[in-house]
N, C-alpha and C positions, 0 to 999 in steps of 0.2 A: 504493500500500500504506500509506504514512504517513497519508494522509487517512482510510483505513478504520480504522486503529488509533486515530487521534485521535477519530473519530466514536464508536467503541466506548467509548473512555475517557470521553467526555462523557456518553454514555448511562449509564455506571456511576455517574458523579458525580451526575447528575440523579436516578437511582434511589436513591442513598444519601441525598440531601437529602429526597426524598419520604418516606423511611423514618425520617428524623430526627424524633423526637417533639418537640412543642412543650413548652418548660419551663413548666409551670403553677405559679402561685404565688398566695398570698393575702397582702395587706399591710394593715396597720392601725396606728393609734397608740394607745399607752397614755395614760392621763390625765396622766402626768408628761412627756409629749413624746417618749418613746422610740418609734422606728419599729420595727415588727416585720414580718418577711417569713417566710412558711412555704412550704416546698416538700415535697410528699409524693411519695415514691418507695419503694414497698414491694418493689422487686425484690431487695433484699439487706438483711439485718438490721443496718444501720449507720445512724448518725445523726451529723450534724455540728452542733455549737452554736458560733456565731461572733458576735463583737461587733466592729464597726468604729467607731472614734471619729474624729470629724472634728478631729484634731489631728496636726500633723506639724512638721517642722523650721521651716516658714515661720511658725509661730505663736509662736516663741520670742523672748525678749528677746535682742537682738544681743550683750549682755554675758553671756548665760547659754545659749549654744548647746548642743545635744545633749540637752536635757531630754526631748523626746518619745521619742527612742531610749532614753534612760536609763530612762524609765518602762516601755518594752517589757520591760525586765529586772526593774525594781523591783517591778512588780505581780505577779510570781511569788514574791515573798519570803514571803508568807503573809497571812492575814486574822485577824480576831477568832476565827474558828472553824476555820481551817486552820492548824495550827502551822507556824512558820517552817521552811522547807526541806522541807516535806512535800507541796507541790503536785504535783510530778512523780510522787511515790510513789503518791499517791491515784489519779492518772490511770492509771499503768501497772498498778497492782494490780487495776484494774477493766477491764483489757483495752483501754485507750484510748491515744491519742497526742495530743500537743498542740504548738502552736508559736505564734509571734507574729512580726510584722515591721512595720517603720516606713518611711515615705517622707517626702517633703517635705510631703505633704498629709494623710496619715491614719496611724492605728495600728490594727493588726488582730490579734485574738486568736482562737484557735479550738481546739476539742477534737473528736476523732473517737472515738466510743464504739460498742460494740454497742448496738443500739437499746433494749435493756432498761435501759440506764444513762442514758437521756435526762434524767431528773430530776436525776441527779448533775451532768451537764454544765451544766444551767440553774442549779442551786444554786451551782456554783463560779463561774460568770460573774457571778451576782448578788452573790456574796461579794466578788469583785474590785472591783465597782462600789460596793457599800454599806459594806463593812467592811475596807478595806485597812489594813494596819499599815505606816505610813511612819515609821520611826524611824531613829536614827543608825546602829545596827548594820547595818540593811539598806542604807542609803545607802553606808556605807563598803564593804560587801561588793560591791555592784554597781558601785561606782566602779572597783574593781580588775578586775572582769569586763569592763567596757566598755573599760578601758585595754588589756587583753590582746586584746580583739577588734580594736581599732584597730591594734595592733601586728601582729597576724596577717593582717588583711585588707587593710590599707592600707600601713602603714609598712614592713612586711617582705614584702609580696606584689608580685611583678613586675606592673608596670602598674596597681597598686592605685589610684593617683591618677586614672587614666582610668576604671577600672571604677566607682568610687564618686563620680566627678565632682568630687572635691576639687581637681583640677588645672585644671578648665575653667570651672565655673559662676561662680567669683569674677571672671572676666574678662567673662562674658556679661551679668551682672546687676550694675548699679550701685546701684539703689534697692530692688529687690524682694528679699525675704528668701530667695529661691532661691539667692542668692549664698552662703548659709551651708550647710555640709555637714551631712548628716543625723546623722552620728556626733558632730559638734560638736568644740569645742576642750576639751582635757582640763583646761586651767587654769581654764576657766569652771566645770566640774563641781567642781573642787577648791575653788574660792572660794565656791560656793553654800552657803547655810545650810539647815538642816533645814526651817526655816519657809518658805523659798522653794520647796522641793520639795512641801511640804504645800499651799502656795497654788496651785501649778501643778495639782496633783491636784484640788483643790476647784473650780478654774475650768473645766477641760476634761473631766474624767471624771465627767460628769453624764448622766442618761438622755436629755435633750433635745439632746445632742450625739453621739448614738450610734444605730446601727441594729443590731438583733438579728436574726440569721438562724438558723432551724432547718430543716435539710434532711435528708431521708432517710426511714427507715421509721418514720413517726409516725402517730398518731391525732390528727387536727386539733383536735377539741373538747377532748380530754384535754390536748393540748399548750398550747392557749390558756389553760386553767385553771392549769396549772403556771406559765406565764409571768406570769399575773396575780398568782399567789401569791408568786412570788419577786421579780419586778421591779416590780410595781404599787406596793408600799409605799415605793419609793425616791423621795425628794423631788426635784422638779424643780429644776434649778440656774438661776443667773442667765443671761440671754441673753448670748451672746458677741458682742462687737463686733469685726468683722474689718476690717482695713485693705485697701483696694483699690489697692495700689501699682501705678502704671503706669510702665513703662520708656520712655525715649526710643528711637526707632528707631536701629539700628546703621547708620551711613551710610559708615563708613570701616573698612577692614580692621584688626582688632585682631591684633597679633602678640605672641606671648609664648613664653617658654622655661621649661620645668620640668625638674628633674633627678630621677632615680630610681636609688638605689644598688643596686637589685635586678635591673637589666636590663643586658644587653650590646648589644642591638639597639635602636636608636632607633625611635620611632614618630611618624608624622605624624597629627595630629588636626585635622580641620576641623569646626567647630561653628557652627551657624546657630540663632539664636533664632527659634522658630516659634510659632504660636498655640496656645491651649489645646487639650488633647486632645479637648475637646467640639466644637471647630470642625470643620466639614466638611473644611477644608484639611488638618487633621491626618490624616484618613483617607487623603487623596490622597497625602500624604507617606509614609505607611506603604506604599502601593503602589509609590511611587518607590524607596524603600529596598529593597524586595523585588526590583524590576526591576534595580537596580544591583548588588546584592551577595548575594542569597539563592541559594546553591548554585553549583556549578561552571559552570553555563551562564549565570550572570548576567554583565552587561556588564563590570563592574569586575574580576571574578575572571578572566574570559576574557582581558581585555586585559592586566592587570598580573601575574597569577600564571601563567596557563596559556600564553598565546601569547608574550608579550614577556619573561617571567622577570624582572620588575622588583621584584616584591613577594613576600614569604613568605606574607602574608595581607592581605586587605582586606575590610572589612565596613562596612555603613551601618545605622543604626537611628534611629528617632525616639523619644526618651525623653519619653513623654507625661506631662504634669503638668496640674494643675487650672487654673492661671492662664496659664502659658506652657509651651511644650515646647522641647526642644533636639534638633535634627537633627545626628547625628554621622556622620562618615566617618573611619575609622581604617585606616591602612596601615602595614605593617612592611616596610622596604626590603630588597631582596636584594643582597648584595655591596656594591659601591661606588655603587649608585644613590643619588642625593641626594634629600632630602625635597622640594626644590624641583622636581626632575624628576617625582616622584610627584604633586605638586600640579598640575603642568601636565597630566599625563595624566588625572588625575581630572577636572579642569576640562573637558577635551576631551569626556569622556563625558557630563558634565552638560550641556554646550553642545548636544550632540546631542538630549538630551531636551527642552531649551528651544527648539530650532529646528525639529525635525522630529517628526511624530507617530510614536510607537512602532509597530512593525508589528502587523498584525492577529493574527499568530501569537503574538507576544510578549504582546499584550494578552490573548489567550485563555489563555495559560499563566498569567498573573497571576490571572485570574479563577478558574482551576482551583485554584491554590494557596490562594486565600482561601476558596473553597468547601470545600476539604478541611480547612482550618484550622477553619472554622466547625463542621463535623461533629465534629471531635475536641476542640473547645475545652472542652466540659462533659462529659467522659467519666467523671467521678467525682463523687460527692456532695460531696466536699470542694471540687472545682472549681466546682460549681454554687453552693455557698454563697458562695464568694469573689466570683464574678461578680455574684450578686444584691446583695451588699453594696456592691461597687464601683460598679455601674451606678446604684444608688440614690443613694449619697452623693456621688460625684465627677462623675457625668454628669447627675444629676437626671432620669434616664429609665431606669427599671428594665426597660422593655419592650425595651431594646437586647439583652437576653440572647437574645431570639428574632429581633430585627429588624436587628441590626447588619449582617448580611450584605447586606441590601438597600441599605445605603449603598455598600458596595463594588461591588455589581452595577451601581449607577447611575453610577459614576464613568466618565467617557469618556476616550478618548485625548486629546481636545482639552483636557480639564480637567487631565490629567497634565502636558501641555506648559505650560499656563498657570500652574499652581502651582509647577512647577520654575522658571519664569521669574520668579515673584513673590518667592520666598524664597531660592533657591540661587545667589546672586550673590556675586562676590568681595568687594564692598564691604559685605556684610552679615554677615560671619563673623569668627570667631576662627581664626587659624592658630597652632596650638600645636606647637612642636618639643619632643617629650618625649624627653629624652636620658639616656644613662647618666651617672651621677655623675662618672665619670672624664673626661667631656668638659669639665668645668669647668676643667680644667687646660690645655686646648688653646687 
């Protein structure tokens, strides 16, 4: 009976994939170097205008960390033609929504509007790029906003140092700027001059360091004309020289302890430095993390949470980044179980992956999960826009929006075993004991 049910499920997945339409897109460059990607979908009267800039925390001066994230906020302050504090009002009064986010590698801004407001979205993003107002009052205002964000998301949030990697990456990276946190050091922002903020904008917020994506209910020829009208006149900036910092391999276990005043239950954090998210091995590591900890039937969950009652929670994930990635395993102990005991149990499960091929049944379950994820990945115009920008800028291969699933399909059980053996070894990792502040006194 189980085989019949599984066969029916596979047929349903296959049918779903066959029905999944290919994401069509047009891409081209403006004369100033801005890359443009258009995706037409007239199924709903909605359009997303998005700009991704190739600037993140790794591009900052080590003495001025947090600039990229700061600009995520600062560039909503206003422009020569959008009064200070009116950006969100303009968007909402026209039936739209907007947001922005920053990582170590890029900064992303977007608006979602009814499609009859496409021109407004393009004008606003061109204003952000061409006519930003960067003055002292804006800097002072956003300085307080960023400080409050750091307090609420990291300083006063349980396990905030793990969630935002401020407690881990400083140990995993010695040379590479990934050791700096995205939100940065507040004293660096306090010490920065207005001229330094203006110089950062001039260097990185240029058309030849950006990709513009317009996705949704559009007329392609009319959209191209509007893009040329609004973005074409923006001058090309100086080419950006980027350092290619290489880290020495980790060959001995790094042990560290961090304290968090917001928690009562300690956490075990195991972190491995892994290759760029563009590397094939990074895709394999995604499969391994799913195998180990995605769902109640995963190996770590069944062992530590369900069967042996040693952990309240356990999960693994590969934090993909452009130059290197970080593979994380995090567990919260139950009762008097020690972090050392959890480490040993996790290592036992990893050793099984390194030593034996996972079962055919588990392998098929993995494939099913990734097939299903592929079907659902671009279920909204907003999601499609983000994917197009990300695949172009960070992967250098926009066709992955349609073809990434082929990578996962081609990964073999033998490859899963080999990649686990290559990266997930005790001498190649950080072991972080993340403890309640009260433990300092013990």
